[in-house]
PLY file of the C-alpha trace (Angstrom):
ply
format ascii 1.0
element vertex 60
property float x
property float y
property float z
element edge 59
property int vertex1
property int vertex2
end_header
-0.10 0.16 -0.06
1.65 3.22 -1.04
1.11 6.21 1.16
0.92 9.50 -0.42
1.29 12.92 1.73
-2.53 13.09 2.39
-2.75 9.61 4.14
0.57 10.23 6.16
-0.96 13.82 7.20
-4.34 11.75 8.25
-2.47 9.29 10.15
-0.52 12.09 12.01
-3.69 13.86 12.77
-5.23 10.56 14.20
-2.25 9.90 16.42
-2.03 13.52 17.79
-5.73 13.73 18.66
-5.28 10.07 20.49
-2.12 11.44 22.30
-3.98 14.73 23.33
-6.96 12.68 24.92
-4.60 10.37 26.80
-2.65 13.65 28.20
-5.90 15.20 28.90
-7.25 12.03 30.63
-3.72 11.83 32.67
-4.11 15.44 33.75
-7.55 14.92 34.73
-7.94 11.36 36.40
-4.06 10.66 37.54
-2.54 13.91 38.48
-5.09 16.13 40.01
-2.56 18.88 41.47
-0.62 21.56 39.71
0.96 19.13 37.24
-2.52 18.18 35.97
-2.92 21.35 34.54
0.22 21.00 32.60
-0.86 17.77 31.10
-4.04 19.18 30.06
-2.43 22.08 28.66
0.07 19.98 26.55
-2.99 17.76 25.40
-4.80 20.99 24.03
-1.54 21.72 22.27
-1.57 18.14 20.67
-5.22 19.10 19.41
-3.91 22.12 17.96
-1.01 20.47 16.07
-3.64 17.78 14.88
-6.00 20.58 13.66
-3.13 22.12 11.81
-1.96 18.82 10.00
-5.73 18.12 9.14
-5.99 21.63 7.66
-2.73 20.89 5.77
-4.33 17.92 3.90
-4.57 18.55 0.39
-2.48 21.85 0.26
0.90 20.42 0.55
0 1
1 2
2 3
3 4
4 5
5 6
6 7
7 8
8 9
9 10
10 11
11 12
12 13
13 14
14 15
15 16
16 17
17 18
18 19
19 20
20 21
21 22
22 23
23 24
24 25
25 26
26 27
27 28
28 29
29 30
30 31
31 32
32 33
33 34
34 35
35 36
36 37
37 38
38 39
39 40
40 41
41 42
42 43
43 44
44 45
45 46
46 47
47 48
48 49
49 50
50 51
51 52
52 53
53 54
54 55
55 56
56 57
57 58
58 59
């Protein structure tokens, strides 16, 4: 199966969304002190990067 640039960006978006959900989940369920805020912020950053990857599909 040949992967072109759009399928690579789609997989990168999917992986970034999964990692963002995992980090937000860690911040909310495991680390409820100050470090939880950091985990949640990084998870939201992963969502933002995944959004950019999704917007780049078809344009690069």
